[in-house]
C-alpha positions as MATLAB code, in Angstrom:
seq = 'XXXXXXXXXXXXXXXXXXXXXXXXXXXXXXXXXXXXXXXXXXXXXXXXXXXXXXXXXXXXXXXXXXXXXXXXXXXXXXXXXXXXXXXXXXXXXXXXXXXXXXXXXXXXXXXXXXXXXXXXXXXXXXXXXXXXXXXXXXXXXXXXXXXXXXXXXXXXXXXXXXXXXXXXXXXXXXXXXXXXXXXXXXXXXXXXXXXXXXXXXXXXXXXXXXXXXXXXXXXXXXXXXXXXXXXXXXXXXXXXXXXXXXXXXXXXXXXXXXXXXXXXXXXXXXXXXXXXXXXXXXXXXXXXXXXXXXXXXXXXXXXXXXXXXXXXXXXXXXXXXXXXXXXXXXXXXXXXXXXXXXXXXXXXXXXXXXXXXXXXXXXXXXX';
ca = [
       0.000    0.000    0.000;
       1.250    3.473   -0.910;
       0.199    6.674    0.833;
       0.691   10.354    0.160;
       0.435   12.302    3.419;
      -0.242   16.062    3.178;
       1.853   16.191   -0.002;
       2.427   19.716   -1.272;
       4.412   20.435   -4.428;
       5.480   23.850   -5.587;
       7.555   24.707   -8.645;
       9.349   28.026   -8.191;
       7.570   30.795   -6.312;
       4.193   30.825   -8.012;
       3.374   27.421   -9.561;
       1.601   25.117   -7.074;
       1.065   21.644   -8.560;
      -0.330   19.822   -5.509;
      -2.018   21.314   -2.457;
      -1.487   19.135    0.635;
      -3.205   16.074   -0.739;
      -3.817   12.790    1.082;
      -4.112    9.730   -1.135;
      -3.972    5.978   -0.493;
      -3.178    3.438   -3.206;
      -4.370    0.032   -2.026;
      -2.589   -3.196   -2.891;
      -3.721   -4.775   -6.176;
      -6.154   -1.983   -7.027;
      -6.529   -0.101  -10.284;
      -6.626    3.539   -9.164;
      -7.440    6.163  -11.775;
      -6.438    9.784  -11.243;
      -8.827   11.789  -13.391;
      -8.707   15.508  -14.007;
      -8.222   18.259  -16.577;
      -4.855   19.112  -18.096;
      -2.585   20.818  -15.575;
      -4.435   19.415  -12.538;
      -1.297   17.731  -11.127;
      -1.838   14.133  -12.277;
       1.671   13.593  -13.649;
       3.185   15.212  -10.564;
       1.560   12.555   -8.355;
       3.075    9.780  -10.482;
       6.500   11.441  -10.464;
       6.394   11.708   -6.668;
       5.354    8.056   -6.286;
       8.188    7.039   -8.608;
      10.725    9.213   -6.788;
      11.442   11.317   -9.868;
      10.098   14.413   -8.113;
      10.312   15.247   -4.419;
       7.403   16.940   -2.636;
       7.971   20.401   -1.202;
       6.405   19.100    2.028;
       4.601   15.984    3.186;
       5.555   12.315    3.118;
       5.321    9.264    0.850;
       4.805    5.901    2.565;
       5.003    2.308    1.392;
       3.431   -0.202    3.751;
       3.578    2.391    6.517;
       7.290    3.255    6.060;
       8.547    6.490    4.551;
      10.293    6.054    1.176;
      11.313    9.683    0.784;
      14.976    8.611    1.049;
      14.614    5.756   -1.482;
      15.947    6.681   -4.966;
      13.791    5.990   -8.055;
      15.782    2.940   -9.172;
      15.175    1.251   -5.802;
      11.408    1.808   -5.642;
      10.395   -1.064   -7.949;
       7.989    1.191   -9.848;
       7.389    0.749  -13.582;
       6.325    3.933  -15.360;
       4.927    4.753  -18.792;
       5.553    8.398  -19.617;
       3.146   10.528  -21.621;
       6.026   11.627  -23.887;
       7.125    8.004  -24.640;
      10.820    8.306  -23.523;
      11.926    5.500  -25.885;
      15.503    4.651  -26.826;
      15.740    5.811  -30.432;
      18.942    3.899  -31.316;
      17.520    0.416  -30.682;
      14.558   -1.511  -32.082;
      11.071   -1.827  -30.649;
      11.840   -5.373  -29.522;
      14.997   -4.218  -27.783;
      13.108   -1.345  -26.128;
      10.589   -3.831  -24.745;
      13.305   -6.239  -23.611;
      15.534   -3.593  -22.019;
      13.975   -3.597  -18.506;
      14.015   -7.389  -18.502;
      17.706   -7.517  -19.410;
      18.351   -4.998  -16.617;
      16.771   -7.443  -14.140;
      18.918  -10.338  -15.372;
      16.040  -12.364  -16.820;
      16.991  -15.288  -19.069;
      16.599  -15.067  -22.852;
      13.702  -17.535  -23.122;
      11.588  -15.676  -20.551;
      12.410  -12.338  -22.201;
      11.314  -13.600  -25.625;
       8.103  -15.005  -24.153;
       7.193  -11.739  -22.422;
       8.045   -9.622  -25.460;
       5.868  -11.844  -27.659;
       2.936  -11.707  -25.224;
       2.968   -7.954  -24.582;
       3.601   -7.013  -28.219;
       0.676   -9.238  -29.224;
      -1.671   -7.619  -26.700;
      -0.694   -4.141  -27.867;
      -0.767   -4.992  -31.594;
       2.893   -4.169  -32.223;
       4.261   -7.662  -32.909;
       4.965   -6.728  -36.529;
       7.003   -3.687  -35.446;
       9.606   -5.420  -33.274;
      12.457   -4.877  -35.758;
      11.733   -1.181  -36.381;
      13.253    1.739  -34.534;
      11.024    4.299  -32.765;
      11.826    7.015  -35.305;
       9.955    5.052  -37.981;
       6.774    4.685  -35.926;
       3.659    6.828  -35.693;
       2.802    8.612  -32.465;
       0.213    5.997  -31.562;
       2.666    3.164  -32.224;
       5.333    4.809  -30.068;
       2.808    5.193  -27.276;
       2.003    1.485  -27.422;
       5.699    0.644  -27.235;
       6.113    2.922  -24.200;
       3.137    1.267  -22.501;
       4.506   -2.176  -23.310;
       7.931   -1.365  -21.895;
       6.293   -0.258  -18.629;
       4.034   -3.266  -18.115;
       6.373   -5.965  -19.437;
       8.340   -6.410  -16.236;
       7.123   -7.440  -12.779;
       6.876   -4.393  -10.521;
       5.476   -3.427   -7.140;
       3.454   -0.607   -8.710;
       2.726    0.441  -12.296;
       2.455    4.183  -12.960;
       0.769    4.884  -16.295;
       0.619    8.523  -17.398;
      -2.199    8.854  -19.979;
      -0.844    5.775  -21.776;
      -3.635    5.480  -24.360;
      -4.373    9.176  -24.910;
      -2.854    9.354  -28.406;
      -4.466    6.198  -29.764;
      -7.437    6.071  -32.113;
     -10.819    5.279  -30.563;
     -11.002    1.620  -31.667;
      -7.500    0.776  -30.462;
      -7.989    2.754  -27.238;
     -11.067    0.685  -26.422;
      -9.237   -2.599  -27.164;
      -6.117   -1.749  -25.154;
      -8.201   -0.373  -22.286;
      -9.928   -3.747  -21.948;
      -6.648   -5.667  -22.331;
      -4.922   -3.458  -19.769;
      -7.664   -4.002  -17.181;
      -7.596   -7.759  -17.774;
      -3.791   -7.838  -17.605;
      -3.759   -5.914  -14.323;
      -6.214   -8.397  -12.813;
      -4.255  -11.350  -14.190;
      -1.012  -10.068  -12.647;
      -2.731   -8.926   -9.406;
      -0.957   -5.649  -10.121;
      -1.199   -2.313   -8.332;
      -1.821    0.316  -11.016;
      -2.106    4.099  -10.907;
      -3.438    5.398  -14.212;
      -3.981    9.036  -15.179;
      -6.466   10.269  -17.751;
      -8.476   13.263  -18.902;
     -11.247   10.976  -20.212;
     -14.353   10.445  -18.110;
     -15.174    7.255  -19.979;
     -11.725    5.785  -19.314;
     -11.857    6.734  -15.650;
     -15.251    5.090  -15.082;
     -14.438    2.008  -17.182;
     -11.036    1.208  -15.676;
     -10.952    2.354  -12.089;
     -11.656    0.242   -9.039;
     -11.579    3.695   -7.476;
     -11.248    7.101   -9.110;
      -9.651   10.212   -7.618;
     -10.925   13.432   -9.218;
      -8.138   16.017   -9.223;
      -8.644   19.722   -9.875;
      -5.993   22.450   -9.575;
      -3.858   20.272   -7.316;
      -6.708   19.287   -4.975;
      -8.563   15.982   -4.698;
     -12.225   16.872   -5.073;
     -13.506   13.350   -4.405;
     -12.263    9.765   -4.363;
     -14.513    6.731   -4.592;
     -15.880    4.016   -6.840;
     -17.096    4.978  -10.313;
     -20.695    4.532   -9.069;
     -20.032    6.860   -6.109;
     -18.706    9.612   -8.340;
     -21.419    9.261  -10.945;
     -24.449    8.951   -8.654;
     -23.256   10.829   -5.543;
     -20.831   13.574   -6.614;
     -19.429   15.548   -3.677;
     -19.728   18.885   -5.457;
     -20.748   20.563   -8.691;
     -17.258   20.229  -10.204;
     -17.307   16.443   -9.875;
     -20.888   16.322  -11.151;
     -20.004   18.411  -14.200;
     -16.765   16.534  -14.906;
     -17.786   12.891  -14.414;
     -20.055   11.362  -17.013;
     -20.590   11.901  -20.726;
     -22.594   14.011  -21.191;
     -21.926   15.702  -17.852;
     -24.640   16.594  -15.371;
     -26.878   19.528  -16.294;
     -27.788   22.279  -13.844;
     -30.683   24.705  -13.449;
     -30.351   27.659  -11.060;
     -33.241   27.720   -8.579;
     -34.607   29.438   -5.502;
     -36.092   27.564   -2.501;
     -39.690   27.980   -1.358;
     -40.317   26.336    2.020;
     -43.792   25.105    2.891;
     -44.888   22.440    5.364;
     -42.858   19.260    5.140;
     -41.481   19.983    1.640;
     -39.215   22.499   -0.024;
     -40.057   23.576   -3.560;
     -37.387   24.854   -5.944;
     -38.316   27.262   -8.727;
     -36.413   29.106  -11.425;
     -35.815   32.865  -10.958;
     -38.853   33.521  -13.180;
     -41.068   31.210  -11.105;
     -41.122   27.921  -13.069;
     -41.307   24.953  -10.646;
     -38.365   22.574  -11.015;
     -38.307   20.237   -8.011;
     -39.891   19.515   -4.657;
     -38.043   17.613   -1.931;
     -38.919   16.497    1.586;
     -37.569   18.859    4.254;
     -35.490   16.127    5.892;
     -33.875   15.296    2.520;
     -32.450   18.821    2.313;
     -31.478   19.214    5.950;
     -28.077   20.490    4.860;
     -29.602   23.425    2.964;
     -28.693   26.681    4.691;
     -30.624   29.936    4.568;
     -27.837   32.122    3.204;
     -28.766   35.295    1.322;
     -27.027   35.401   -2.051;
     -26.056   31.724   -2.094;
     -26.176   29.831   -5.394;
     -28.572   26.868   -5.423;
     -28.703   24.473   -8.367;
     -30.732   21.412   -9.272;
     -28.764   18.868  -11.302;
     -29.710   15.798  -13.326;
     -28.196   13.403  -15.837;
     -29.406   13.251  -19.426;
     -30.909    9.787  -18.840;
     -32.993   11.193  -15.952;
     -34.695   13.687  -18.285;
     -37.144   12.947  -21.081;
     -38.820   14.905  -23.833;
     -42.476   15.441  -22.952;
     -45.482   16.379  -24.998;
     -46.207   20.109  -25.063;
     -49.491   19.682  -23.166;
     -48.119   17.537  -20.329;
     -48.413   19.155  -16.881;
     -45.398   20.035  -14.762;
     -42.879   20.369  -17.572;
     -40.179   22.913  -18.357;
     -40.107   24.481  -21.786;
     -36.960   25.416  -23.630;
     -35.317   25.847  -27.022;
     -33.174   23.182  -28.677;
     -29.725   24.742  -29.123;
     -27.683   21.732  -30.284;
     -28.341   18.124  -31.294;
     -25.567   15.517  -31.050;
     -26.083   12.205  -32.871;
     -24.055    9.452  -31.153;
     -25.435    6.703  -33.387;
     -27.168    4.669  -30.675;
     -28.779    7.736  -29.073;
     -29.147   11.462  -29.632;
     -28.408   14.214  -27.113;
     -30.275   17.524  -27.271;
     -28.949   20.580  -25.454;
     -32.041   22.500  -24.412;
     -31.722   26.121  -23.298;
     -33.867   27.002  -20.259;
     -33.272   30.594  -19.269;
     -29.528   31.045  -18.929;
     -28.966   27.314  -18.329;
     -28.615   24.356  -20.677;
     -29.965   20.850  -20.060;
     -28.774   17.665  -21.822;
     -31.621   15.320  -22.801;
     -31.176   11.819  -24.268;
     -33.741   10.708  -26.845;
     -34.083    7.883  -29.424;
     -32.397    8.268  -32.790;
     -35.709    7.686  -34.560;
     -37.362   10.749  -33.024;
     -37.361   13.834  -35.259;
     -36.195   17.043  -33.617;
     -34.722   20.251  -35.014;
     -32.411   22.951  -33.693;
     -34.466   25.993  -32.752;
     -37.547   23.933  -31.923;
     -39.338   24.595  -28.623;
     -39.697   21.446  -26.529;
     -40.986   20.450  -23.115;
     -38.841   18.349  -20.803;
     -39.893   16.274  -17.800;
     -38.041   14.537  -14.979;
     -38.865   13.147  -11.512;
     -39.363   16.276   -9.402;
     -38.507   14.457   -6.166;
     -35.405   12.650   -7.485;
     -32.833   15.284   -8.408;
     -29.366   16.310   -7.271;
     -29.221   19.502   -5.220;
     -26.190   21.761   -4.755;
     -25.654   24.904   -2.698;
     -22.590   27.016   -3.473;
     -21.309   23.995   -5.466;
     -21.554   21.673   -2.411;
     -23.816   18.593   -2.707;
     -26.895   18.700   -0.462;
     -29.028   15.806   -1.767;
     -28.845   13.122   -4.451;
     -31.345   11.308   -6.606;
     -31.664    7.543   -6.410;
     -29.768    5.903   -9.341;
     -31.968    5.419  -12.373;
     -32.678    1.850  -13.451;
];
């Protein structure tokens, strides 16, 4: 088990990469660190590998500090985002290099090279040098060189980010299966919500050097800790409508600034809602929790279709309601046009509620 304890990392006087984060990497888990570019994902991997040293805080392995342990003694295998391949030797030799360094015999080296190159689809490239490969091919070689040798922890820095969609999906599945087969501990960084949810046993959402939330993919998707996580996890992300509370009896109603009713929740379900003048309150919902309604249906919200995205198996309409936009999933066979006025409906008592970006209540997961 690896732990980061109050790790703070500053570059120079002004650039803060990590802000006193606490993070545990459990044995044999696939942990995904998910966040936008510049959030500090690579810095975490570099600190775990010993390539970078935190400005303050500690790094522990099985309860013992490893701050004094140099990178070559940490038994960490790392795939860098920028490949870091040896250009003067072949792909096969690049893959075999870490195995030679460990003194492995020739037969075992050949077997591992054949297996990993086959998984990654680079078996036909073993005799080429990196300079004659495409960017995607070089990235596969870099990933293969990282995972080919036994290691205590595998640190994979956006290892499939430059691959085409079909190959990314294939390698993502192979990588997950390989990690389970090897009972490996993996820390994987990505900017893709789909990758994070598909691969992670747990996912840590990182933003501007801070961990916003860490949990299972289901936790993050259905019970986001704040509006950032809600808007960043899921594709399409959660939609929000700005509302104002109206208390009455044992329920609290939420209406838009111009008086349209949006939701009504039991008072005990919103016990964390504070009466703060000027606070921002938002109702959030996923596109699959919203449906297009008929214009005459009661209790609907009306808006204008701004954009339609055709994903093949489903369509997503972005519907403008006041100054907000709501994503709505609908069947590909339904005819809808940009500029059309539509009515949307959703369960009024099963929504996500946020105050000043902090989660107050969550809907039950949709079936």
